[in-house]
C-alpha positions as CSV (number, residue, x, y, z in Angstrom):
1,M,58.9,-59.8,-19.4
2,R,55.7,-60.3,-21.4
3,F,52.9,-62.1,-19.6
4,T,51.5,-64.9,-21.7
5,A,49.6,-68.1,-21.2
6,I,48.7,-71.1,-23.2
7,L,45.4,-72.9,-22.8
8,I,44.9,-76.4,-24.3
9,L,41.3,-77.2,-25.2
10,L,40.4,-80.4,-27.0
11,G,44.0,-80.8,-28.1
12,A,44.3,-77.4,-29.8
13,A,46.3,-74.5,-28.5
14,V,44.6,-71.1,-28.0
15,P,46.7,-68.1,-29.2
16,P,48.8,-66.4,-26.5
17,A,46.6,-64.0,-24.5
18,C,47.1,-61.8,-21.5
19,V,47.6,-63.0,-17.9
20,S,43.8,-63.2,-17.1
21,F,41.1,-64.9,-19.0
22,P,37.8,-63.1,-18.8
23,D,35.3,-64.7,-21.3
24,D,36.0,-62.2,-24.1
25,C,39.8,-62.0,-23.7
26,F,41.1,-65.1,-25.3
27,E,42.1,-63.4,-28.6
28,T,43.6,-60.4,-26.9
29,G,47.4,-60.0,-26.7
30,C,48.4,-57.3,-24.2
31,E,51.7,-55.5,-24.1
32,T,54.4,-56.1,-21.5
33,E,53.3,-55.2,-18.0
34,Q,49.7,-55.1,-19.0
35,V,46.7,-57.3,-18.2
36,C,43.4,-57.9,-20.0
37,V,40.3,-56.9,-18.0
38,G,37.6,-57.9,-20.5
39,A,36.1,-56.5,-23.6
40,G,39.5,-56.7,-25.3
41,E,40.8,-54.0,-22.9
42,C,44.3,-54.0,-21.6
43,V,45.4,-51.9,-18.6
44,A,48.7,-51.4,-16.9
45,I,49.4,-53.8,-14.0
46,G,51.1,-50.9,-12.2
47,D,52.7,-50.7,-8.8
48,E,49.4,-50.6,-6.9
49,L,46.2,-52.7,-6.9
50,R,43.3,-50.6,-8.2
51,F,39.6,-51.0,-9.0
52,I,38.7,-51.0,-12.7
53,R,35.0,-51.7,-12.8
54,S,32.2,-53.6,-11.3
55,E,29.1,-55.6,-12.5
56,P,26.6,-54.2,-11.6
57,A,28.1,-50.8,-12.1
58,P,28.1,-48.4,-9.2
59,N,24.7,-46.7,-8.8
60,A,23.0,-49.0,-11.3
61,L,19.6,-50.7,-11.2
62,A,20.6,-54.3,-11.9
63,G,20.3,-57.9,-10.8
64,S,22.4,-59.0,-7.8
65,E,22.6,-62.7,-8.6
66,E,26.4,-62.2,-8.8
67,I,28.6,-59.2,-8.1
68,R,31.9,-59.1,-10.0
69,V,34.7,-56.6,-9.5
70,T,37.6,-56.3,-11.9
71,F,41.0,-55.1,-10.9
72,N,44.3,-54.3,-12.7
73,Q,46.1,-57.3,-11.2
74,L,45.7,-60.9,-10.3
75,I,43.8,-61.2,-7.0
76,K,45.2,-63.6,-4.4
77,R,42.0,-64.3,-2.5
78,G,38.5,-63.0,-1.7
79,T,37.2,-63.4,1.8
80,P,34.3,-61.9,3.9
81,E,36.9,-59.5,5.4
82,T,37.9,-58.1,2.1
83,F,34.6,-58.1,0.2
84,V,31.7,-56.9,2.4
85,V,28.2,-56.8,0.9
86,R,25.3,-55.4,2.9
87,S,21.6,-55.1,2.1
88,D,19.1,-52.7,3.7
89,V,16.7,-55.6,4.3
90,L,19.1,-58.4,5.6
91,G,22.2,-56.6,6.7
92,R,25.5,-58.3,5.7
93,L,24.8,-60.9,3.0
94,T,26.2,-64.4,3.0
95,G,27.1,-66.4,-0.1
96,R,29.8,-67.8,-2.3
97,Y,33.1,-65.9,-2.9
98,G,35.2,-66.5,-6.0
99,V,38.5,-65.3,-7.5
100,R,39.2,-65.7,-11.2
101,D,42.5,-64.0,-12.1
102,T,41.7,-60.3,-12.0
103,I,38.0,-60.8,-11.1
104,L,36.6,-61.0,-7.6
105,S,33.0,-62.3,-7.4
106,F,30.3,-62.8,-4.8
107,A,27.0,-64.6,-5.2
108,P,24.5,-63.8,-2.4
109,E,22.6,-66.7,-0.9
110,P,19.7,-66.1,-0.6
111,A,19.3,-63.6,-3.4
112,A,18.5,-60.0,-2.5
113,R,14.9,-58.9,-2.6
114,G,13.6,-56.8,-5.5
115,G,14.4,-53.2,-5.1
116,A,16.9,-53.8,-2.2
117,R,19.8,-51.3,-1.7
118,L,23.2,-53.0,-1.6
119,Q,26.5,-51.5,-0.5
120,V,29.8,-53.1,-1.4
121,S,32.9,-52.4,0.6
122,L,36.3,-53.5,-0.8
123,T,38.6,-53.2,2.2
124,G,42.3,-52.5,2.6
125,A,42.8,-56.2,3.4
126,L,42.2,-57.1,-0.3
127,E,45.5,-58.3,-1.8
128,G,46.9,-58.4,-5.3
129,L,50.2,-59.1,-7.0
130,S,51.8,-55.9,-5.8
131,G,50.3,-55.9,-2.3
132,F,47.2,-54.7,-0.6
133,L,44.5,-52.3,-1.9
134,P,46.0,-48.9,-1.0
135,S,42.6,-47.3,-0.3
136,P,39.2,-49.0,0.4
137,Y,36.6,-48.7,-2.3
138,V,32.9,-48.4,-1.6
139,F,30.0,-48.5,-4.0
140,G,26.3,-49.2,-4.1
141,F,23.5,-50.3,-6.4
142,R,19.9,-51.3,-6.3
143,N,18.5,-54.7,-7.1
144,R,16.2,-54.6,-10.1
145,S,12.4,-54.7,-9.6
146,S,9.9,-56.8,-11.4
147,P,7.6,-55.0,-13.9
148,S,4.5,-53.6,-12.2
149,G,1.7,-51.1,-12.7
150,A,2.8,-49.1,-9.6
151,T,-0.8,-49.3,-8.3
152,L,-0.7,-49.4,-4.5
153,I,-3.4,-51.4,-2.9
154,P,-3.9,-51.5,0.9
155,I,-3.8,-55.1,2.3
156,G,-5.2,-56.3,5.6
157,S,-6.0,-54.0,8.4
158,A,-4.0,-51.0,9.6
159,L,-1.5,-51.6,12.3
160,P,-2.4,-49.9,15.6
161,P,-2.6,-46.1,15.4
162,A,0.5,-44.3,16.3
163,G,-1.2,-41.6,18.3
164,E,1.4,-39.0,17.2
165,P,3.5,-38.3,14.1
166,V,5.8,-41.1,13.2
167,T,9.3,-39.9,12.4
168,R,10.8,-43.2,11.0
169,V,9.6,-46.4,9.5
170,A,11.9,-49.2,8.4
171,A,11.4,-52.8,7.1
172,A,13.8,-55.7,7.4
173,D,14.0,-59.5,7.8
174,L,15.3,-59.4,11.4
175,D,15.4,-63.2,12.0
176,R,16.1,-64.2,8.3
177,N,13.0,-66.3,8.0
178,G,11.9,-64.8,4.7
179,R,9.2,-62.6,6.3
180,L,9.7,-58.9,7.0
181,E,9.4,-57.0,10.3
182,V,8.3,-53.4,10.4
183,L,10.0,-51.0,12.8
184,A,8.4,-47.6,13.6
185,T,8.5,-44.8,16.1
186,V,5.2,-45.3,18.0
187,R,4.6,-43.0,21.0
188,S,8.3,-42.1,21.3
189,A,9.3,-45.8,21.4
190,V,10.4,-48.2,18.7
191,A,7.7,-50.7,17.9
192,V,8.4,-54.0,16.0
193,F,5.5,-55.5,14.0
194,R,5.9,-58.9,12.4
195,L,4.3,-59.6,9.0
196,T,3.2,-62.7,7.3
197,E,4.5,-63.6,3.8
198,R,1.5,-61.8,2.4
199,G,2.2,-58.6,4.4
200,L,-0.5,-59.1,7.0
201,V,0.1,-58.3,10.7
202,D,1.1,-61.4,12.7
203,G,0.4,-60.8,16.4
204,A,0.9,-57.9,18.7
205,P,3.9,-55.6,18.4
206,T,6.8,-55.5,20.8
207,T,8.4,-52.2,21.9
208,F,11.7,-51.0,23.2
209,A,13.6,-47.7,23.8
210,S,12.1,-44.4,24.9
211,N,12.2,-40.7,23.9
212,V,13.1,-41.7,20.4
213,R,13.8,-39.0,17.9
214,D,15.2,-41.2,15.1
215,F,16.7,-44.6,14.6
216,V,19.0,-46.5,12.2
217,L,18.6,-50.2,11.4
218,A,22.0,-51.8,10.6
219,D,24.6,-54.4,11.7
220,F,26.8,-52.4,14.0
221,D,28.7,-55.2,15.8
222,D,29.5,-57.3,12.6
223,D,27.6,-60.4,13.7
224,D,25.5,-60.5,10.6
225,Q,22.4,-59.4,12.6
226,L,20.6,-56.1,12.2
227,D,20.8,-53.9,15.2
228,V,19.1,-50.6,16.0
229,F,20.8,-47.3,16.9
230,V,18.4,-44.9,18.7
231,A,18.9,-41.2,18.6
232,G,17.2,-39.9,21.7
233,A,15.4,-36.6,22.2
234,E,18.2,-35.3,24.4
235,A,21.9,-35.9,25.1
236,G,22.5,-39.1,27.2
237,Q,19.5,-40.9,25.5
238,H,21.4,-42.1,22.4
239,R,21.7,-45.9,22.7
240,L,22.6,-49.0,20.7
241,F,20.3,-52.0,20.8
242,L,22.0,-55.2,19.7
243,S,19.9,-58.0,18.0
244,D,19.7,-61.4,19.5
245,G,19.0,-62.9,16.0
246,Q,15.3,-63.6,16.9
247,G,13.9,-60.1,16.4
248,R,14.6,-58.9,20.0
249,F,17.0,-56.2,21.0
250,L,19.3,-55.8,24.0
251,S,20.2,-52.4,25.3
252,Q,23.8,-51.3,25.4
253,P,25.4,-48.3,27.3
254,T,24.6,-44.8,26.1
255,F,26.9,-43.0,23.6
256,V,28.3,-39.5,23.8
257,L,26.9,-37.9,20.7
258,P,25.6,-34.4,20.0
259,D,22.5,-33.1,21.7
260,G,19.4,-32.5,19.6
261,I,19.9,-35.0,16.8
262,D,17.2,-34.5,14.2
263,R,18.2,-37.0,11.6
264,V,20.7,-39.9,11.6
265,V,21.8,-42.4,8.9
266,G,24.1,-45.4,8.8
267,A,26.7,-46.3,6.1
268,D,30.3,-47.4,5.7
269,L,32.1,-44.0,5.7
270,D,35.7,-45.3,5.8
271,G,35.6,-48.5,3.7
272,D,36.4,-50.9,6.6
273,G,33.2,-52.8,6.2
274,D,31.6,-51.5,9.4
275,T,28.5,-49.3,9.6
276,D,29.3,-45.7,10.8
277,L,26.9,-42.9,11.7
278,A,26.2,-39.5,10.2
279,G,23.6,-37.0,11.3
280,V,22.3,-33.5,11.6
281,V,21.3,-31.7,14.8
282,R,18.4,-29.3,15.4
283,R,18.9,-25.7,14.5
284,S,18.8,-24.6,18.1
285,A,21.9,-26.7,18.8
286,Q,23.8,-26.1,15.6
287,T,25.7,-22.9,16.5
288,E,27.8,-24.5,19.1
289,Q,28.0,-28.1,17.9
290,G,28.1,-27.8,14.2
291,A,25.3,-28.6,11.8
292,V,26.6,-32.1,10.9
293,F,28.5,-34.9,12.7
294,V,30.0,-38.2,11.9
295,A,30.8,-41.0,14.3
296,R,33.0,-43.9,13.1
297,N,32.4,-47.4,14.2
298,A,35.4,-48.9,16.1
299,G,34.4,-52.3,14.7
300,N,32.6,-53.8,17.7
301,G,29.5,-51.7,17.9
302,T,31.2,-48.8,19.8
303,F,31.9,-45.5,18.3
304,L,34.9,-43.1,18.2
305,E,34.6,-39.5,19.3
306,P,32.0,-37.8,17.1
307,E,33.4,-35.3,14.6
308,P,31.4,-32.1,14.2
309,L,31.3,-30.6,10.7
310,A,29.9,-27.5,9.1
311,S,27.0,-28.1,6.8
312,G,28.7,-26.4,3.8
313,D,26.2,-23.6,3.7
314,S,27.7,-20.2,3.8
315,G,24.4,-18.7,5.1
316,P,22.6,-19.3,8.4
317,V,23.2,-22.9,9.5
318,G,20.1,-24.9,9.0
319,A,20.9,-28.5,8.1
320,C,17.8,-30.6,8.1
321,D,18.5,-33.8,6.2
322,I,21.6,-35.9,5.3
323,A,22.6,-38.8,3.1
324,V,25.7,-40.8,2.5
325,A,26.7,-41.3,-1.2
326,D,29.8,-41.3,-3.4
327,M,29.0,-38.1,-5.3
328,N,32.3,-37.8,-7.3
329,G,32.9,-41.4,-8.2
330,D,36.1,-41.9,-6.4
331,G,35.0,-44.9,-4.4
332,V,34.8,-43.0,-1.1
333,S,31.6,-42.1,0.7
334,D,30.7,-38.4,0.8
335,L,27.9,-36.5,2.6
336,V,25.0,-34.7,1.0
337,V,23.4,-32.1,3.3
338,L,20.0,-30.4,2.8
339,N,19.9,-26.9,4.4
340,D,16.6,-25.2,5.0
341,G,16.2,-21.5,4.5
342,Q,15.0,-19.0,7.1
343,D,11.3,-18.0,7.2
344,G,10.3,-19.9,4.1
345,E,13.3,-18.8,2.0
346,P,14.8,-21.3,-0.6
347,G,17.1,-23.9,0.8
348,S,20.3,-25.3,-0.5
349,V,22.2,-28.6,-1.0
350,S,25.8,-29.1,0.0
351,V,28.2,-31.9,-1.0
352,L,30.8,-32.6,1.7
353,A,33.4,-34.7,-0.2
354,Q,35.7,-37.0,1.8
355,T,39.4,-36.8,1.2
356,D,41.9,-38.7,3.3
357,G,39.2,-39.2,5.9
358,A,38.3,-35.5,6.3
359,F,35.0,-34.0,5.0
360,G,34.9,-30.6,3.3
361,A,32.6,-28.6,1.0
362,L,33.2,-29.7,-2.6
363,A,31.7,-26.5,-4.0
364,S,29.4,-23.7,-3.0
365,P,25.9,-24.9,-1.9
366,V,23.4,-25.1,-4.7
367,S,20.3,-23.1,-4.0
368,T,16.8,-24.7,-4.5
369,S,14.0,-22.8,-6.1
370,A,11.8,-22.9,-3.0
371,A,11.8,-23.8,0.7
372,V,12.7,-27.5,1.2
373,G,11.2,-30.4,3.0
374,A,13.3,-33.5,2.4
375,M,15.7,-35.1,-0.1
376,T,16.8,-38.5,-1.5
377,V,19.8,-39.5,-3.6
378,G,19.8,-41.6,-6.8
379,D,20.7,-41.8,-10.4
380,F,17.6,-40.2,-11.8
381,D,18.9,-39.3,-15.3
382,G,20.5,-42.6,-16.0
383,D,24.0,-41.3,-16.6
384,G,25.8,-43.4,-13.9
385,D,26.3,-40.8,-11.2
386,L,24.1,-39.8,-8.2
387,D,21.7,-36.9,-8.4
388,V,19.7,-35.3,-5.5
389,A,15.9,-35.1,-5.5
390,V,14.4,-32.4,-3.1
391,A,10.8,-32.0,-2.0
392,L,10.0,-28.3,-2.3
393,R,7.3,-26.3,-0.5
394,D,5.9,-24.9,-3.7
395,L,4.2,-28.3,-4.4
396,S,7.0,-29.7,-6.5
397,V,10.0,-32.0,-6.5
398,G,13.2,-30.7,-8.0
399,V,16.2,-32.8,-9.2
400,L,19.7,-31.5,-8.8
401,E,21.8,-33.1,-11.5
402,N,25.3,-34.3,-10.9
403,D,28.0,-33.6,-13.5
404,G,29.9,-36.8,-12.4
405,Q,32.4,-34.8,-10.3
406,G,30.0,-34.0,-7.5
407,H,29.0,-30.6,-8.7
408,L,25.2,-30.1,-8.8
409,R,22.9,-27.9,-10.8
410,L,19.1,-27.5,-10.4
411,G,17.5,-29.3,-13.4
412,T,13.8,-30.2,-13.8
413,T,11.0,-29.7,-11.3
414,S,7.9,-31.8,-11.3
415,S,4.5,-31.2,-9.7
416,A,3.9,-33.1,-6.5
417,A,1.8,-32.9,-3.4
418,L,3.4,-31.2,-0.3
419,A,5.9,-33.7,1.2
420,D,8.5,-33.9,3.9
421,R,9.7,-37.5,3.2
422,L,11.2,-38.7,0.0
423,D,12.6,-42.0,-1.2
424,A,13.4,-43.6,-4.6
425,A,12.9,-47.0,-6.1
426,D,12.0,-48.5,-9.5
427,M,8.3,-48.8,-8.7
428,D,7.1,-49.9,-12.1
429,G,10.0,-52.1,-13.0
430,D,11.0,-50.2,-16.2
431,G,14.6,-49.8,-15.3
432,D,14.7,-46.3,-14.0
433,L,14.3,-44.7,-10.6
434,D,11.0,-43.3,-9.6
435,I,10.4,-41.0,-6.6
436,V,8.0,-41.8,-3.8
437,T,6.8,-39.2,-1.2
438,N,4.8,-39.5,2.0
439,A,1.9,-37.8,0.1
440,V,1.7,-40.9,-1.1
441,T,2.7,-39.6,-4.5
442,V,4.7,-41.7,-7.0
443,L,6.6,-39.7,-9.5
444,E,7.2,-42.1,-12.4
445,N,10.5,-41.4,-14.2
446,D,9.9,-40.7,-17.9
447,G,13.3,-42.3,-18.7
448,D,14.8,-39.4,-20.4
449,A,18.1,-37.6,-19.8
450,A,16.3,-34.6,-18.4
451,A,15.1,-36.6,-15.4
452,S,11.4,-35.6,-15.9
453,F,8.6,-37.3,-14.0
454,T,4.9,-37.9,-14.2
455,E,2.9,-37.6,-11.0
456,R,0.6,-40.3,-9.7
457,S,-1.2,-40.2,-6.3
458,P,-2.3,-43.8,-5.7
459,A,-2.9,-43.7,-1.9
460,P,-3.7,-41.4,1.0
461,A,-1.0,-39.2,2.5
462,G,0.8,-40.2,5.6
463,D,3.9,-39.5,7.8
464,A,7.1,-41.5,7.5
465,F,7.2,-44.6,5.2
466,A,9.5,-47.3,4.0
467,L,10.0,-49.1,0.6
468,A,10.5,-52.9,0.5
469,D,9.3,-56.0,-1.3
470,V,6.9,-57.2,1.4
471,D,5.3,-60.1,-0.5
472,R,8.5,-61.3,-2.3
473,D,6.9,-60.9,-5.8
474,G,9.9,-58.9,-7.0
475,D,8.4,-55.4,-7.0
476,V,8.6,-52.7,-4.3
477,D,5.7,-52.1,-1.9
478,V,5.1,-49.2,0.5
479,I,4.8,-49.3,4.3
480,I,3.4,-46.0,5.5
481,A,2.2,-44.4,8.7
482,L,-1.4,-43.1,8.2
483,E,-3.8,-41.5,10.6
484,S,-5.5,-44.8,10.9
485,G,-2.3,-46.6,11.7
486,I,0.7,-48.1,9.9
487,R,-0.4,-49.7,6.6
488,V,1.1,-52.0,4.0
489,L,0.4,-50.9,0.4
490,R,1.0,-53.7,-2.1
491,N,2.4,-52.8,-5.5
492,D,0.2,-54.3,-8.2
């Protein structure tokens, strides 16, 4: 049977078209058992519901006013359970859901901040003509930034000195009042600083937790509030603190996770819309426990038994940093692991691809040209897939370029001050990803396919830092831990 439709507009019949009506499909006639998905493109309806494309595209720098996902079949409905959108600043976003034939849409209310990271999870509860989505699909993108000169200007006075190195800084709107809070490890506790709309400190900080090695800010119990998972310095000190919605955190029972966690991150690993954990443990604990672990969220803020993994490095185990990203474009979250070398030797980067819920090395680790300090993931060459930037100990940052299938090769290196923290954002609003280090060095992307960068050092060096639009002017500011205290650097 051929799927056709007739639309009557002002008394005139539009020529037969395919079963769905994206704006540019009215003149398209698709073959039997096909559906039009836009741009005059017809695809087979098929026996299974499948993802065709999204706007914004995965890994893009784009606006988040509306997120549209196109499928190969008519969609029956879109709900918060089937279409989960999270921001690193607000957690799970609220807004308007819509279904128009083969297109599922979501418009965040309020709109995401400039430069915010967004993760979209299409869960297995999504239903089309032939049934449910057979495999969840997860992708991410970054909200565009306003044009800026990428000049960082300290505002106000520094927050109280930390007194010791700060291992983590994060920024989020915990109570959804439009103003950010800054969380940082201060004297082995987590301190919460409230900011005004201009980014000035508003009152004394509050603190919670103890013996903190690292922490993750995310919604773990699916109540649309950002919680904090704390990785303690020793086993038995890992704990989840649930938000009360007012910027305060309530301690929960400890979790059985590996001893000696050095670094932990949160992301949706299995496409069910919940935030899971992935982390690396210290070298002294890696031989018996494995270099990497994942712990999947049971859906209520408790975690299943942690799964130990090898780092993917064939040499001495030395995982020191980790990221979650879809490296091969299959809509499934993978792991990227940075391995340090012994005695100043070059390190390596491993991609642990996820297949049917299990992680395994996609290829041999890719060696870096020097000893390593930290890494970050992003589309630095603008080809639509995710690359890896690595801080190297020879005063440079190297970019490992992705071939689209998750295979990396060492590309360009750019001069940079010594760094052990990296992140990426469009700091100057020109549509490509720049790299920021704790030096504070901004490596401005030159916008070419070779992913080359020009170094700028607009501010003093510090420890950990976070990137966020503090003053809501659309560009990305820097919050960094300096010797004098934690400071907000406004992007101007």
